[in-house]
TIVO-2410 file (N, C-alpha, C; in nm, 3 decimals):
# residues 134
REC num residu      c1      c2      c3 atome chaine
REC   1      M   0.086  -0.116   0.000     N      A
REC   1      M   0.000   0.000   0.000    CA      A
REC   1      M   0.090   0.122   0.000     C      A
REC   2      S   0.079   0.203  -0.099     N      A
REC   2      S   0.167   0.318  -0.112    CA      A
REC   2      S   0.086   0.446  -0.116     C      A
REC   3      T   0.136   0.546  -0.047     N      A
REC   3      T   0.078   0.679  -0.053    CA      A
REC   3      T   0.192   0.776  -0.080     C      A
REC   4      A   0.245   0.769  -0.199     N      A
REC   4      A   0.364   0.846  -0.233    CA      A
REC   4      A   0.339   0.996  -0.225     C      A
REC   5      S   0.220   1.041  -0.252     N      A
REC   5      S   0.191   1.184  -0.246    CA      A
REC   5      S   0.174   1.227  -0.102     C      A
REC   6      S   0.226   1.346  -0.069     N      A
REC   6      S   0.206   1.398   0.065    CA      A
REC   6      S   0.091   1.497   0.068     C      A
REC   7      S   0.016   1.508  -0.041     N      A
REC   7      S  -0.100   1.596  -0.045    CA      A
REC   7      S  -0.205   1.546   0.053     C      A
REC   8      P  -0.259   1.636   0.137     N      A
REC   8      P  -0.360   1.593   0.233    CA      A
REC   8      P  -0.479   1.524   0.166     C      A
REC   9      D  -0.518   1.570   0.048     N      A
REC   9      D  -0.631   1.509  -0.020    CA      A
REC   9      D  -0.600   1.367  -0.067     C      A
REC  10      A  -0.473   1.338  -0.093     N      A
REC  10      A  -0.435   1.206  -0.143    CA      A
REC  10      A  -0.412   1.106  -0.031     C      A
REC  11      I  -0.408   1.152   0.093     N      A
REC  11      I  -0.374   1.064   0.204    CA      A
REC  11      I  -0.499   1.001   0.267     C      A
REC  12      G  -0.616   1.046   0.233     N      A
REC  12      G  -0.736   0.983   0.283    CA      A
REC  12      G  -0.808   1.065   0.389     C      A
REC  13      P  -0.891   0.997   0.468     N      A
REC  13      P  -0.972   1.068   0.567    CA      A
REC  13      P  -0.887   1.141   0.671     C      A
REC  14      R  -0.945   1.243   0.732     N      A
REC  14      R  -0.874   1.323   0.832    CA      A
REC  14      R  -0.846   1.245   0.959     C      A
REC  15      E  -0.936   1.159   0.999     N      A
REC  15      E  -0.920   1.082   1.124    CA      A
REC  15      E  -0.945   0.935   1.098     C      A
REC  16      V  -0.887   0.855   1.185     N      A
REC  16      V  -0.914   0.712   1.189    CA      A
REC  16      V  -0.964   0.682   1.330     C      A
REC  17      W  -1.051   0.583   1.341     N      A
REC  17      W  -1.097   0.540   1.473    CA      A
REC  17      W  -1.007   0.426   1.518     C      A
REC  18      L  -0.936   0.448   1.630     N      A
REC  18      L  -0.844   0.349   1.686    CA      A
REC  18      L  -0.913   0.277   1.801     C      A
REC  19      T  -0.910   0.144   1.796     N      A
REC  19      T  -0.965   0.065   1.906    CA      A
REC  19      T  -0.853  -0.015   1.970     C      A
REC  20      T  -0.838   0.005   2.101     N      A
REC  20      T  -0.746  -0.073   2.182    CA      A
REC  20      T  -0.829  -0.142   2.289     C      A
REC  21      Q  -0.766  -0.226   2.369     N      A
REC  21      Q  -0.838  -0.294   2.477    CA      A
REC  21      Q  -0.785  -0.243   2.611     C      A
REC  22      T  -0.877  -0.201   2.699     N      A
REC  22      T  -0.836  -0.152   2.830    CA      A
REC  22      T  -0.784  -0.267   2.915     C      A
REC  23      L  -0.720  -0.233   3.024     N      A
REC  23      L  -0.667  -0.335   3.115    CA      A
REC  23      L  -0.779  -0.419   3.175     C      A
REC  24      R  -0.901  -0.366   3.177     N      A
REC  24      R  -1.016  -0.441   3.229    CA      A
REC  24      R  -1.088  -0.520   3.120     C      A
REC  25      G  -1.037  -0.512   2.997     N      A
REC  25      G  -1.092  -0.591   2.887    CA      A
REC  25      G  -1.196  -0.522   2.801     C      A
REC  26      Y  -1.223  -0.395   2.827     N      A
REC  26      Y  -1.322  -0.322   2.749    CA      A
REC  26      Y  -1.257  -0.258   2.626     C      A
REC  27      P  -1.334  -0.239   2.519     N      A
REC  27      P  -1.278  -0.166   2.405    CA      A
REC  27      P  -1.263  -0.018   2.439     C      A
REC  28      H  -1.156   0.042   2.392     N      A
REC  28      H  -1.131   0.185   2.405    CA      A
REC  28      H  -1.125   0.239   2.263     C      A
REC  29      L  -1.226   0.314   2.222     N      A
REC  29      L  -1.242   0.360   2.084    CA      A
REC  29      L  -1.232   0.511   2.079     C      A
REC  30      V  -1.134   0.563   2.002     N      A
REC  30      V  -1.114   0.707   1.993    CA      A
REC  30      V  -1.078   0.749   1.851     C      A
REC  31      P  -1.125   0.867   1.809     N      A
REC  31      P  -1.081   0.920   1.680    CA      A
REC  31      P  -0.944   0.985   1.698     C      A
REC  32      V  -0.853   0.961   1.604     N      A
REC  32      V  -0.718   1.015   1.614    CA      A
REC  32      V  -0.669   1.060   1.476     C      A
REC  33      W  -0.576   1.155   1.477     N      A
REC  33      W  -0.508   1.193   1.354    CA      A
REC  33      W  -0.411   1.084   1.316     C      A
REC  34      F  -0.384   1.071   1.186     N      A
REC  34      F  -0.294   0.966   1.140    CA      A
REC  34      F  -0.237   1.001   1.004     C      A
REC  35      V  -0.128   0.936   0.971     N      A
REC  35      V  -0.074   0.935   0.835    CA      A
REC  35      V  -0.027   0.793   0.806     C      A
REC  36      L  -0.008   0.766   0.678     N      A
REC  36      L   0.046   0.639   0.633    CA      A
REC  36      L   0.187   0.661   0.580     C      A
REC  37      D   0.274   0.563   0.600     N      A
REC  37      D   0.405   0.571   0.536    CA      A
REC  37      D   0.403   0.492   0.406     C      A
REC  38      D   0.513   0.492   0.334     N      A
REC  38      D   0.518   0.423   0.204    CA      A
REC  38      D   0.497   0.273   0.215     C      A
REC  39      A   0.526   0.215   0.331     N      A
REC  39      A   0.508   0.071   0.350    CA      A
REC  39      A   0.366   0.037   0.393     C      A
REC  40      G   0.282   0.139   0.418     N      A
REC  40      G   0.144   0.115   0.458    CA      A
REC  40      G   0.122   0.114   0.607     C      A
REC  41      A   0.226   0.142   0.686     N      A
REC  41      A   0.208   0.150   0.832    CA      A
REC  41      A   0.129   0.277   0.865     C      A
REC  42      V   0.048   0.269   0.969     N      A
REC  42      V  -0.032   0.381   1.017    CA      A
REC  42      V   0.041   0.443   1.136     C      A
REC  43      W   0.062   0.573   1.134     N      A
REC  43      W   0.131   0.645   1.240    CA      A
REC  43      W   0.032   0.736   1.311     C      A
REC  44      I   0.030   0.730   1.444     N      A
REC  44      I  -0.064   0.808   1.525    CA      A
REC  44      I   0.014   0.877   1.637     C      A
REC  45      P   0.007   1.010   1.646     N      A
REC  45      P   0.074   1.080   1.755    CA      A
REC  45      P  -0.012   1.076   1.882     C      A
REC  46      T   0.053   1.066   1.997     N      A
REC  46      T  -0.018   1.065   2.125    CA      A
REC  46      T   0.082   1.097   2.235     C      A
REC  47      G   0.039   1.086   2.359     N      A
REC  47      G   0.126   1.111   2.472    CA      A
REC  47      G   0.163   0.981   2.542     C      A
REC  48      A   0.281   0.978   2.602     N      A
REC  48      A   0.333   0.856   2.664    CA      A
REC  48      A   0.245   0.805   2.779     C      A
REC  49      S   0.171   0.892   2.844     N      A
REC  49      S   0.087   0.846   2.955    CA      A
REC  49      S  -0.061   0.837   2.916     C      A
REC  50      S  -0.091   0.838   2.786     N      A
REC  50      S  -0.230   0.828   2.740    CA      A
REC  50      S  -0.283   0.687   2.759     C      A
REC  51      A  -0.415   0.675   2.761     N      A
REC  51      A  -0.479   0.544   2.770    CA      A
REC  51      A  -0.443   0.458   2.650     C      A
REC  52      K  -0.429   0.520   2.532     N      A
REC  52      K  -0.392   0.445   2.412    CA      A
REC  52      K  -0.259   0.372   2.433     C      A
REC  53      V  -0.160   0.444   2.483     N      A
REC  53      V  -0.027   0.385   2.504    CA      A
REC  53      V  -0.032   0.279   2.613     C      A
REC  54      R  -0.099   0.308   2.722     N      A
REC  54      R  -0.114   0.208   2.830    CA      A
REC  54      R  -0.173   0.079   2.776     C      A
REC  55      N  -0.279   0.094   2.696     N      A
REC  55      N  -0.346  -0.024   2.641    CA      A
REC  55      N  -0.257  -0.100   2.543     C      A
REC  56      V  -0.188  -0.027   2.455     N      A
REC  56      V  -0.102  -0.091   2.355    CA      A
REC  56      V   0.015  -0.164   2.422     C      A
REC  57      R   0.069  -0.106   2.528     N      A
REC  57      R   0.180  -0.174   2.598    CA      A
REC  57      R   0.133  -0.307   2.658     C      A
REC  58      A   0.008  -0.314   2.701     N      A
REC  58      A  -0.046  -0.437   2.758    CA      A
REC  58      A  -0.090  -0.536   2.651     C      A
REC  59      N  -0.140  -0.484   2.539     N      A
REC  59      N  -0.189  -0.569   2.430    CA      A
REC  59      N  -0.174  -0.491   2.300     C      A
REC  60      P  -0.076  -0.525   2.217     N      A
REC  60      P  -0.049  -0.446   2.096    CA      A
REC  60      P  -0.148  -0.467   1.982     C      A
REC  61      R  -0.243  -0.559   1.996     N      A
REC  61      R  -0.340  -0.581   1.888    CA      A
REC  61      R  -0.445  -0.471   1.891     C      A
REC  62      V  -0.469  -0.410   1.775     N      A
REC  62      V  -0.562  -0.298   1.764    CA      A
REC  62      V  -0.651  -0.317   1.642     C      A
REC  63      A  -0.756  -0.237   1.636     N      A
REC  63      A  -0.841  -0.229   1.518    CA      A
REC  63      A  -0.846  -0.082   1.475     C      A
REC  64      L  -0.857  -0.062   1.345     N      A
REC  64      L  -0.864   0.072   1.287    CA      A
REC  64      L  -0.987   0.082   1.200     C      A
REC  65      G  -1.066   0.187   1.218     N      A
REC  65      G  -1.183   0.212   1.135    CA      A
REC  65      G  -1.163   0.339   1.056     C      A
REC  66      F  -1.156   0.325   0.924     N      A
REC  66      F  -1.136   0.439   0.835    CA      A
REC  66      F  -1.270   0.479   0.775     C      A
REC  67      P  -1.324   0.596   0.812     N      A
REC  67      P  -1.450   0.641   0.753    CA      A
REC  67      P  -1.433   0.676   0.607     C      A
REC  68      S  -1.539   0.659   0.530     N      A
REC  68      S  -1.530   0.684   0.386    CA      A
REC  68      S  -1.510   0.831   0.353     C      A
REC  69      D  -1.562   0.921   0.435     N      A
REC  69      D  -1.551   1.065   0.409    CA      A
REC  69      D  -1.583   1.099   0.264     C      A
REC  70      G  -1.689   1.036   0.212     N      A
REC  70      G  -1.732   1.064   0.076    CA      A
REC  70      G  -1.666   0.978  -0.030     C      A
REC  71      N  -1.571   0.895   0.008     N      A
REC  71      N  -1.504   0.807  -0.088    CA      A
REC  71      N  -1.604   0.701  -0.134     C      A
REC  72      V  -1.621   0.687  -0.265     N      A
REC  72      V  -1.720   0.593  -0.318    CA      A
REC  72      V  -1.686   0.448  -0.285     C      A
REC  73      S  -1.562   0.420  -0.248     N      A
REC  73      S  -1.522   0.284  -0.212    CA      A
REC  73      S  -1.577   0.243  -0.076     C      A
REC  74      G  -1.623   0.339   0.004     N      A
REC  74      G  -1.681   0.307   0.135    CA      A
REC  74      G  -1.579   0.303   0.247     C      A
REC  75      D  -1.628   0.261   0.363     N      A
REC  75      D  -1.544   0.253   0.482    CA      A
REC  75      D  -1.447   0.136   0.472     C      A
REC  76      A  -1.345   0.140   0.558     N      A
REC  76      A  -1.248   0.030   0.564    CA      A
REC  76      A  -1.216   0.001   0.710     C      A
REC  77      V  -1.193  -0.126   0.741     N      A
REC  77      V  -1.158  -0.168   0.877    CA      A
REC  77      V  -1.037  -0.261   0.867     C      A
REC  78      A  -0.940  -0.238   0.955     N      A
REC  78      A  -0.819  -0.321   0.955    CA      A
REC  78      A  -0.785  -0.365   1.097     C      A
REC  79      H  -0.721  -0.481   1.107     N      A
REC  79      H  -0.661  -0.527   1.233    CA      A
REC  79      H  -0.511  -0.509   1.218     C      A
REC  80      G  -0.446  -0.471   1.328     N      A
REC  80      G  -0.302  -0.451   1.319    CA      A
REC  80      G  -0.233  -0.470   1.452     C      A
REC  81      T  -0.102  -0.454   1.448     N      A
REC  81      T  -0.017  -0.465   1.565    CA      A
REC  81      T   0.055  -0.332   1.584     C      A
REC  82      A   0.043  -0.275   1.705     N      A
REC  82      A   0.099  -0.143   1.734    CA      A
REC  82      A   0.226  -0.154   1.815     C      A
REC  83      E   0.314  -0.058   1.790     N      A
REC  83      E   0.433  -0.042   1.874    CA      A
REC  83      E   0.444   0.105   1.911     C      A
REC  84      V   0.500   0.132   2.029     N      A
REC  84      V   0.516   0.268   2.078    CA      A
REC  84      V   0.658   0.313   2.048     C      A
REC  85      L   0.671   0.426   1.976     N      A
REC  85      L   0.803   0.478   1.936    CA      A
REC  85      L   0.819   0.622   1.984     C      A
REC  86      T   0.941   0.660   2.010     N      A
REC  86      T   0.968   0.797   2.055    CA      A
REC  86      T   1.005   0.890   1.941     C      A
REC  87      S   1.022   0.836   1.820     N      A
REC  87      S   1.054   0.919   1.705    CA      A
REC  87      S   0.999   0.855   1.579     C      A
REC  88      A   0.999   0.933   1.473     N      A
REC  88      A   0.951   0.885   1.343    CA      A
REC  88      A   1.043   0.940   1.235     C      A
REC  89      P   1.047   0.874   1.120     N      A
REC  89      P   1.126   0.928   1.009    CA      A
REC  89      P   1.073   1.065   0.967     C      A
REC  90      D   1.162   1.148   0.914     N      A
REC  90      D   1.122   1.281   0.867    CA      A
REC  90      D   1.008   1.273   0.766     C      A
REC  91      S   1.008   1.169   0.683     N      A
REC  91      S   0.902   1.156   0.581    CA      A
REC  91      S   0.764   1.144   0.647     C      A
REC  92      V   0.757   1.077   0.761     N      A
REC  92      V   0.629   1.064   0.834    CA      A
REC  92      V   0.591   1.198   0.895     C      A
REC  93      L   0.688   1.267   0.956     N      A
REC  93      L   0.660   1.398   1.015    CA      A
REC  93      L   0.617   1.498   0.908     C      A
REC  94      D   0.679   1.490   0.791     N      A
REC  94      D   0.641   1.578   0.680    CA      A
REC  94      D   0.496   1.553   0.637     C      A
REC  95      R   0.453   1.429   0.643     N      A
REC  95      R   0.314   1.397   0.605    CA      A
REC  95      R   0.214   1.454   0.704     C      A
REC  96      F   0.250   1.455   0.833     N      A
REC  96      F   0.162   1.519   0.931    CA      A
REC  96      F   0.152   1.669   0.900     C      A
REC  97      E   0.264   1.729   0.868     N      A
REC  97      E   0.264   1.872   0.838    CA      A
REC  97      E   0.181   1.902   0.713     C      A
REC  98      A   0.192   1.818   0.612     N      A
REC  98      A   0.115   1.840   0.488    CA      A
REC  98      A  -0.034   1.819   0.510     C      A
REC  99      K  -0.069   1.721   0.590     N      A
REC  99      K  -0.210   1.685   0.608    CA      A
REC  99      K  -0.281   1.776   0.708     C      A
REC 100      Y  -0.212   1.811   0.817     N      A
REC 100      Y  -0.277   1.884   0.927    CA      A
REC 100      Y  -0.219   2.024   0.951     C      A
REC 101      T  -0.117   2.064   0.875     N      A
REC 101      T  -0.045   2.188   0.901    CA      A
REC 101      T   0.005   2.188   1.045     C      A
REC 102      W   0.055   2.074   1.087     N      A
REC 102      W   0.101   2.051   1.224    CA      A
REC 102      W   0.204   1.940   1.220     C      A
REC 103      R   0.302   1.950   1.305     N      A
REC 103      R   0.409   1.850   1.308    CA      A
REC 103      R   0.425   1.801   1.452     C      A
REC 104      P   0.421   1.669   1.474     N      A
REC 104      P   0.447   1.619   1.611    CA      A
REC 104      P   0.580   1.673   1.661     C      A
REC 105      N   0.584   1.713   1.786     N      A
REC 105      N   0.706   1.773   1.840    CA      A
REC 105      N   0.749   1.704   1.969     C      A
REC 106      S   0.845   1.762   2.035     N      A
REC 106      S   0.899   1.701   2.156    CA      A
REC 106      S   0.850   1.768   2.284     C      A
REC 107      E   0.752   1.857   2.273     N      A
REC 107      E   0.700   1.926   2.391    CA      A
REC 107      E   0.600   1.837   2.466     C      A
REC 108      P   0.619   1.818   2.597     N      A
REC 108      P   0.522   1.737   2.673    CA      A
REC 108      P   0.387   1.806   2.684     C      A
REC 109      D   0.283   1.725   2.695     N      A
REC 109      D   0.147   1.773   2.715    CA      A
REC 109      D   0.112   1.754   2.863     C      A
REC 110      R   0.042   1.850   2.921     N      A
REC 110      R   0.006   1.841   3.064    CA      A
REC 110      R  -0.071   1.714   3.097     C      A
REC 111      E  -0.159   1.673   3.007     N      A
REC 111      E  -0.246   1.559   3.036    CA      A
REC 111      E  -0.188   1.425   2.993     C      A
REC 112      T  -0.114   1.422   2.883     N      A
REC 112      T  -0.070   1.292   2.830    CA      A
REC 112      T   0.081   1.271   2.831     C      A
REC 113      G   0.157   1.366   2.883     N      A
REC 113      G   0.300   1.347   2.898    CA      A
REC 113      G   0.381   1.370   2.772     C      A
REC 114      L   0.499   1.309   2.768     N      A
REC 114      L   0.589   1.325   2.655    CA      A
REC 114      L   0.527   1.268   2.528     C      A
REC 115      P   0.552   1.333   2.414     N      A
REC 115      P   0.494   1.283   2.289    CA      A
REC 115      P   0.561   1.153   2.245     C      A
REC 116      V   0.479   1.063   2.195     N      A
REC 116      V   0.524   0.939   2.134    CA      A
REC 116      V   0.438   0.916   2.010     C      A
REC 117      L   0.475   0.817   1.933     N      A
REC 117      L   0.396   0.780   1.816    CA      A
REC 117      L   0.364   0.633   1.822     C      A
REC 118      L   0.243   0.600   1.783     N      A
REC 118      L   0.207   0.460   1.764    CA      A
REC 118      L   0.231   0.429   1.616     C      A
REC 119      K   0.305   0.323   1.591     N      A
REC 119      K   0.324   0.275   1.454    CA      A
REC 119      K   0.249   0.144   1.444     C      A
REC 120      I   0.148   0.141   1.358     N      A
REC 120      I   0.063   0.023   1.346    CA      A
REC 120      I   0.087  -0.043   1.212     C      A
REC 121      T   0.126  -0.169   1.219     N      A
REC 121      T   0.142  -0.251   1.100    CA      A
REC 121      T   0.011  -0.324   1.078     C      A
REC 122      V  -0.050  -0.304   0.962     N      A
REC 122      V  -0.177  -0.370   0.932    CA      A
REC 122      V  -0.151  -0.517   0.905     C      A
REC 123      D  -0.218  -0.602   0.982     N      A
REC 123      D  -0.206  -0.748   0.966    CA      A
REC 123      D  -0.306  -0.800   0.864     C      A
REC 124      R  -0.425  -0.741   0.863     N      A
REC 124      R  -0.525  -0.782   0.764    CA      A
REC 124      R  -0.636  -0.679   0.756     C      A
REC 125      W  -0.693  -0.670   0.636     N      A
REC 125      W  -0.808  -0.584   0.613    CA      A
REC 125      W  -0.933  -0.668   0.633     C      A
REC 126      V  -1.019  -0.626   0.727     N      A
REC 126      V  -1.140  -0.699   0.759    CA      A
REC 126      V  -1.253  -0.657   0.665     C      A
REC 127      M  -1.252  -0.530   0.628     N      A
REC 127      M  -1.352  -0.475   0.537    CA      A
REC 127      M  -1.282  -0.367   0.454     C      A
REC 128      G  -1.303  -0.370   0.324     N      A
REC 128      G  -1.236  -0.272   0.240    CA      A
REC 128      G  -1.088  -0.303   0.230     C      A
REC 129      S  -1.011  -0.202   0.192     N      A
REC 129      S  -0.865  -0.221   0.180    CA      A
REC 129      S  -0.798  -0.085   0.179     C      A
REC 130      S  -0.667  -0.086   0.164     N      A
REC 130      S  -0.592   0.038   0.165    CA      A
REC 130      S  -0.631   0.132   0.051     C      A
REC 131      K  -0.691   0.078  -0.056     N      A
REC 131      K  -0.729   0.164  -0.169    CA      A
REC 131      K  -0.838   0.263  -0.128     C      A
REC 132      H  -0.902   0.241  -0.012     N      A
REC 132      H  -1.004   0.333   0.039    CA      A
REC 132      H  -0.943   0.460   0.096     C      A
REC 133      L  -0.812   0.462   0.114     N      A
REC 133      L  -0.750   0.569   0.192    CA      A
REC 133      L  -0.691   0.682   0.110     C      A
REC 134      G  -0.693   0.673  -0.018     N      A
REC 134      G  -0.632   0.782  -0.093    CA      A
REC 134      G  -0.677   0.786  -0.235     C      A
***
């Protein structure tokens, strides 16, 4: 799955719905900003002390829901494996800047702590496919 263009319109919907599992076993579903890299990995910025990171550290299996946002191909859903990283390649940071006019930085957030990124490798498409994203 390739998204060679860094144009916000070519990268797909503005948000993805990320589902993780809480320590008590409940789903934790939140809309988040994201970009894709050339290999098809999904990158999500967050804080080191966020519920997303806590949940991923306990169980890295996640689900992603991509809304169609008017795309005639419809919605897409994927299962993947997440890892927590403290940095990302410049190409990924550039895509955040192109899509959101914002770049993940190193400034801590009062509520969620130091910035980190979730890198999600898609294991399988449950509904739709990567062609829905751009």
